[in-house]
N, C-alpha and C positions, 0 to 999 in steps of 0.2 A: 645573625638570624635571617636577614634579608637574602644573604647568599644561599642559605639552605633552601629557602622558599623558591628562589630562582632556579636552583639546580633540580628540585623536585618537579617544578613546572616544566622544565626542559625535558626531563625523563618522561613525564606524562604525555607531552606532545609527541615525542618519538614513539611511545607505545601506541598512541592513537593512530599515528601514521602507519605503523607496522600492521596494526589490526585492520585498517582500511585497505591495505594492499592485498590482503588475503581474501577480500570479498570476491565472490564468483561473478556477481552482476553489479550494476551501478546502484542497486537498492540494498539497504542494510540487511544483514542476516536475520535480525529480529523481525523486520517487516516482511521478509520472505517467508518466515515461519508462519506468520498470520495469513499471508496469501495462500500458502499451501494448505493450511487447515480450512480456510474458506473454500478453496477449490475442491477439496474432498467432499465438503458438505453440499456444494453447489450441484452435484450430480443428482440430488433428490428434488431439485426444483424444476419447474417448467416455465417456459418463456413465451410471451406474446408480444410481438413487435407492432408498433402503431404506424410504421411507414416513415417516420421522421427520425427523431433521436430518442423518443420515449419508449419505454418497455414496461410491461406489466409482468411481474414475476410471481408465479404461484408457488408458495411455500406453505403447504397445508398445515394448519387451517387458515393461514393468513395470505393476503395478497399485498405485494409491495410494488410501488411505482418508482422506476429508475429514470432519471434524466441525466444522460451522460454529459451533455453539453454544459450543464450547470454543476456537475459533480454532486448530484443529490440522489438520495434514496429515502423512501418514506420510513425506513427503519432507523435512519439518522446515524448509523454506524460509520458510514463513509465520511460524513461531515465531521464527526467527533474525533475519529482516529486519523483520518487522512490516508487510510489504506482502503482500497476497494472492498466492500462487503461481499457477502455471499451472492446477493441478488445482482450486484453490479458485475461480478465475475461471470455469472450465468449469461447476462446480456452481452458482455464482451466476447465470450466464447461463441455465442450465437452469431455475432457479426464477424468473428475472426480477428478481433482487435487484440493488440498486445496489452495485457493487464498491467505489466510493470510500468508502462509509460504513464499510467493514471495514478501512480503513487505520488503523494505530495512531495515537494522538494525537500522537506525536512528530513526525509529518509534517504536522500540521494548521497552518493559518495562526495560530490563536490561540496555540498553544504556541510557534511560531516567534517571534511578537511578544513573548512573555513573556521569551524569552532575550535 
């Protein structure tokens, strides 16, 4: 019985490793899907920069405040998911920053392989 469990565990670890080797970036494909969806919606928002690290993003009829340094947005999606929300993506594109580098480490290849 234990031998069967050990063999299945080894097979699963190999499958995970093979899956991870097919990733195009260091961010998981599931997280990249969310980023792409958010980036598509981000085109509808307008950005106002406060001169430091804070941004005010107009997403009619709402306005959201983004603090990139603290990894916070007033919509709270970034804090809950660990993937930059629409408003954060707008702010990062405005400054020319790489969005993928702000994805939490839980979605990174290195962390995936450790699991």
